[in-house]
Wavefront OBJ file of the C-alpha trace (Angstrom):
o trace
v -16.572 4.869 8.642
v -17.324 2.781 5.579
v -15.754 -0.629 5.027
v -15.460 -0.201 1.266
v -12.134 -0.910 -0.370
v -12.717 1.980 -2.758
v -12.778 4.903 -0.340
v -10.627 7.925 -1.126
v -8.290 7.009 1.708
v -7.859 3.447 0.531
v -7.268 4.596 -3.043
v -4.602 7.030 -1.776
v -2.868 4.230 0.143
v -2.968 1.930 -2.866
v -1.431 4.617 -5.083
v 1.285 5.326 -2.503
v 2.142 1.622 -2.332
v 2.318 1.280 -6.118
v 4.420 4.433 -6.470
v 6.819 3.287 -3.731
v 7.181 -0.169 -5.251
v 7.905 1.242 -8.691
v 10.354 3.808 -7.267
v 12.191 0.980 -5.536
v 12.575 -0.787 -8.879
v 10.779 -3.918 -7.710
v 8.190 -5.834 -9.674
v 5.126 -7.247 -7.991
v 6.765 -10.671 -8.209
v 9.962 -9.454 -6.534
v 8.059 -7.717 -3.736
v 5.935 -10.815 -3.243
v 9.036 -13.006 -2.997
v 10.514 -10.749 -0.320
v 7.212 -10.864 1.552
v 7.137 -14.653 1.140
v 3.736 -14.310 -0.474
v 2.324 -14.903 -3.925
v 2.358 -12.308 -6.676
v -1.441 -12.336 -6.528
v -1.234 -11.111 -2.910
v 0.574 -7.961 -4.082
v -1.669 -7.618 -7.143
v -4.835 -7.759 -5.023
v -3.493 -5.014 -2.770
v -2.535 -2.843 -5.753
v -5.879 -3.438 -7.468
v -7.705 -2.409 -4.297
v -9.191 -5.865 -3.842
v -7.511 -6.524 -0.514
v -6.957 -4.438 2.594
v -3.475 -4.031 4.021
v -3.052 -4.773 7.705
v -0.812 -2.465 9.730
v 1.856 -5.117 10.278
v 1.865 -5.860 6.534
v 2.161 -2.153 5.751
v 5.203 -1.805 8.008
v 6.791 -4.887 6.459
v 6.161 -3.605 2.920
v 7.592 -0.193 3.826
v 10.752 -1.802 5.191
v 11.212 -3.906 2.061
v 10.671 -0.842 -0.141
v 13.030 1.153 2.100
v 10.540 3.950 2.728
v 9.244 5.264 6.040
v 5.814 3.873 6.831
v 4.727 7.465 7.447
v 5.413 8.255 3.781
v 2.871 5.628 2.763
v 0.312 6.888 5.267
v 0.737 10.612 4.514
v -1.454 10.586 1.375
v -4.237 8.894 3.357
v -3.962 11.522 6.091
v -4.118 14.267 3.456
v -7.312 12.844 1.983
v -8.927 12.485 5.390
v -7.854 15.987 6.407
v -9.713 17.452 3.409
v -12.916 15.792 4.592
v -12.919 17.687 7.900
l 1 2 3 4 5 6 7 8 9 10 11 12 13 14 15 16 17 18 19 20 21 22 23 24 25 26 27 28 29 30 31 32 33 34 35 36 37 38 39 40 41 42 43 44 45 46 47 48 49 50 51 52 53 54 55 56 57 58 59 60 61 62 63 64 65 66 67 68 69 70 71 72 73 74 75 76 77 78 79 80 81 82 83
């Protein structure tokens, strides 16, 4: 498995995170405040410049009020196609 931040799976996760944030009506700044992080933390994730750890993903999902599985599903779909 490659460590690149620009794999299809990582791109799918990034898109799912952006879509969920926008659907929740939160700005990057508002999400960052709820995470007790800087806006640049959220921006780096959304720009694909930073990986998201599992604990962070669960925390983001809770703040956005979406099941973590909904954020992971697009990644699973991409990986399933590669089989």
